[in-house]
C-alpha positions, -999 to +999 in steps of 0.1 A: -482-022+546-458-038+528-479-038+495-489-003+500-453+008+504-445-011+474-472+010+454-457+041+466-422+033+457-434+020+423-450+055+418-412+071+425-399+045+399-425+057+372-417+092+377-380+085+375-384+064+343-403+093+326-379+117+333-350+092+317-374+087+289-376+124+284-339+127+284-337+100+256-359+125+236-335+152+241-303+129+234-324+115+200-327+151+190-290+159+193-281+125+176-300+131+144-286+166+142-252+155+146-250+123+126-280+125+101-267+156+080-236+138+074-257+111+056-287+126+041-278+164+044-302+179+065-312+186+102-347+186+121-362+218+125-359+238+157-365+218+192-395+240+200-413+222+169-411+190+189-416+198+224-452+191+222-443+155+218-429+152+255-466+152+270-479+122+250-445+105+255-447+111+293-484+097+295-480+070+273-449+056+289-462+061+325-497+045+318-478+016+304-456+013+333-489+012+352-503-011+330-475-037+334-475-034+372-438-027+371-419-023+405-442-036+427-421-065+436-386-053+436-377-080+465-382-107+440-376-094+405-345-082+394-331-057+367-325-087+346-362-101+347-373-065+342-354-062+309-382-079+287-409-061+302-392-029+294-386-037+257-423-046+256-432-012+272-410+006+246-423-014+217-458-008+226-451+030+234-433+039+204-461+020+181-487+044+200-468+075+195-463+068+159-501+060+153-509+095+173-484+110+147-502+093+117-536+100+131-530+137+130-509+136+100-480+150+115-453+148+086-422+168+100-412+141+127-387+119+107-391+081+113-352+080+117-360+104+148-386+078+162-358+049+155-331+069+175-358+076+202-368+039+203-332+028+210-326+056+236-360+051+252-353+013+258-320+018+274-330+048+295-357+030+312-330-001+318-306+029+333-337+044+355-345+008+368-308+004+377-305+039+390-335+037+408-326+007+428-292+017+435-306+049+451-335+031+468-309+010+487-287+036+496-312+057+509-328+029+531-292+019+543-286+054+556-321+050+575-340+073+551-378+063+557-374+032+577-402+015+595-392-007+626-414-038+629-415-060+661-426-094+654-446-112+680-448-149+675-478-173+687-472-208+700-458-221+670-427-209+653-438-189+620-410-208+602-424-240+613-464-232+607-480-232+574-486-197+569-511-185+544-496-164+517-516-157+484-535-189+490-506-211+499-485-225+526-448-228+535-453-265+525-461-254+491-430-230+486-441-199+504-419-178+527-427-171+565-438-137+576-403-132+592-386-140+559-407-117+541-399-090+563-361-096+563-360-097+526-380-065+522-348-041+522-363-021+491-394-011+510-375+002+540-387-022+565-365-034+595-372-063+619-358-048+652-370-075+678-389-109+680-410-115+712-431-144+723-469-133+726-468-147+762-442-122+772-465-091+774-446-072+796-415-077+774-434-063+746-446-033+760-412-026+777-395-027+742-422-007+726-419+020+753-380+024+753-376+019+716-387+034+682-410+012+670-437+017+639-455-014+641-461-046+657-470-079+635-486-108+655-475-142+637-504-162+653-534-185+645-568-177+647-574-196+679-549-172+694-565-140+688-581-137+722-547-139+738-534-107+722-564-084+729-548-068+758-517-062+741-534-049+710-554-025+730-522-009+747-504-006+715-534+013+700-532+037+730-496+045+722-504+048+688-483+017+672-498+001+641-511-036+647-511-064+618-524-096+622-520-122+596-555-136+581-543-171+581-571-185+603-595-191+575-579-215+548-590-198+515-574-213+483-579-182+459-590-151+479-572-119+479-577-097+511-585-059+516-594-040+547-621-012+551-649+000+571-685-007+573-698+023+595-675+023+625-667-014+621-632-025+608-637-054+582-616-078+565-628-085+530-617-117+509-626-115+475-617-138+442-629-115+413-608-081+412-619-052+433-593-028+426-617+004+418-588+023+401-579-003+375-617-015+371-622+019+365-594+021+336-608-010+323-644+003+320-629+035+304-612+011+279-645-007+273-663+024+266-636+038+241-632+006+223-670-001+221-677+036+208-648+028+181-662-005+170-695+006+168-686+033+143-660+011+125-686-017+118-715+006+113-714+000+073-705-036+075-735-042+102-760-028+076-749-049+049-749-080+074-786-072+083-795-070+046-780-105+039-796-122+070-829-108+058-824-123+022-810-152+035-837-165+059-870-155+076-870-139+111-852-108+131-819-096+122-808-097+156-811-127+181-819-117+216-814-142+246-813-135+283-778-144+296-760-141+333-737-111+340-716-106+369-729-126+404-759-137+386-774-105+372-797-111+343-793-090+311-802-090+274-779-104+252-776-096+216-759-113+185-768-111+148-789-140+139-772-169+124-799-198+132-834-203+117-861-190+136-873-214+162-840-232+168-840-226+205-867-251+209-845-277+198-817-267+219-826-292+250-834-322+228-799-317+209-778-313+242-796-347+254-785-362+220-749-346+214-732-327+244-707-344+262-712-325+293-748-320+292-747-282+292-730-267+259-735-281+226-712-278+197-718-294+164-697-289+134-723-290+110-753-279+128-787-279+110-802-251+129-773-227+111-781-205+082-758-202+052-749-165+061-748-176+097-718-199+091-700-173+075-709-148+104-699-176+129-665-181+111-654-149+109-668-138+144-689-110+127-722-121+143-708-108+177-706-071+165-738-061+182-724-073+217-704-039+214-739-024+225-738-047+257-702-033+263-715+002+262-745-004+284-722-020+309-735-057+310-703-066+294-667-057+291-644-062+259-625-089+279-641-113+302-656-149+307-683-156+281-719-149+294-737-182+300-774-189+296-795-193+329-799-232+322-764-237+319-756-220+352-785-240+369-759-271+357-727-256+371-708-272+402-701-245+430-664-240+417-678-233+382-701-206+394-670-187+402-669-183+362-697-155+367-679-135+394-666-114+371-683-092+340-686-114+311-664-101+280-666-106+242-633-123+242-612-142+271-583-165+271-603-194+256-612-176+226-574-172+219-566-209+231-585-229+205-623-216+209-647-241+201-622-269+201-618-268+237-641-288+262-663-269+285-642-280+315-610-265+297-628-233+289-641-230+326-605-233+337-590-208+316-621-182+326-610-189+362-573-185+354-584-150+338-603-139+369-576-151+392-545-136+375-564-104+357-545-075+352-548-045+325-518-059+308-533-092+304-565-076+287-542-059+266-523-092+254-558-111+251-571-083+227-541-080+206-543-121+203-579-120+195-571-102+162-553-130+145-576-156+161-605-142+144-587-131+109-574-169+108-605-185+124-588-201+148-609-230+165-638-217+151-668-239+141 
């Protein structure tokens, strides 16, 4: 409930921010025409020539606010903590808008005007943040869209028991459900009563005689049978019922509620399951793969010729790899080794591998002359954009392992294949081949646990210098 209200409130903040940014656009136009003629002697064209810019400006800023997951935690994130994110959003937005103007050769939009807009847009986002917070609190304190909550306590006081929240307990610094409700003023929730679960008559009496929107049972798993009667009575009255899922001690799982037929189901998952954001990720994958294939088409033809001239064998190296949750797919790279090198793999692993899973040799005798250059520059991975286009891989994700590697994984390491594999990920920008296998697995698991579209964007941007300067490549 709280997360849903957070998402709805965030949408209001996004729209308010876009309105303020559009205001910054008009203010930039006025500023330019007032100040610039005194300096360089001419004004901009009529405002009609520039109004079309409002559409891409609104779309870009809205998308980046969504991408950065802004305003989803208003109770814990302050205006001060938002300022750096708003600066990043402004910088990226202006860059994208300027790139759009350059792409379509729009020459009549002054760079100085873009400069004015950059400054005003940044401060307009801060003003929207501040105004939105003030307006939200004012409306909630006046009783607008308030949701009254009754908290039913179990045998242990919720402040004393280890409530699971995001895989952690109060002993690890996570607040109790009661504290979370009390601190959720922005979301318009109000704790109106606290009742013990054994006082069923008191609960029903209070609900019948007071405005109550939902009841949260702060209980343990063994107490669920004790609240069946109360839950059914609350259902009859149309009162929402919430029960914490702390009865299974998950460490990493997120929680979702859905229906299988007519059966209500609680879903626990570790890899991302947000359909909307995963859909956006897939659109980015398709767009990025198409652009990459077109850009590298000519270089790929040249590489193919060089591979053929350098050594015997096919241009492409194909191998079976493990995809999401154990799916097998054909993985493509430009061949960088002499034909038949795979037959030496197991022998080399026995002699040179520290972990018995992977082999990383600085002067690997299996690698061809052109292969060394391709590996150093990562150009051998160009064919993987075809894997991305097919849907086997993503632009960003854990690297796809070989089937024999997965057989040697521990149970924890197998969580690495719970998400679609990718061309680049955290370990590719954190040392690449210089990292141990265990370090790479930890970084992949960190990516899975903390995945956002913003994280994908950051990784893609950091991959460029990592590849250009061959950081950590063998």
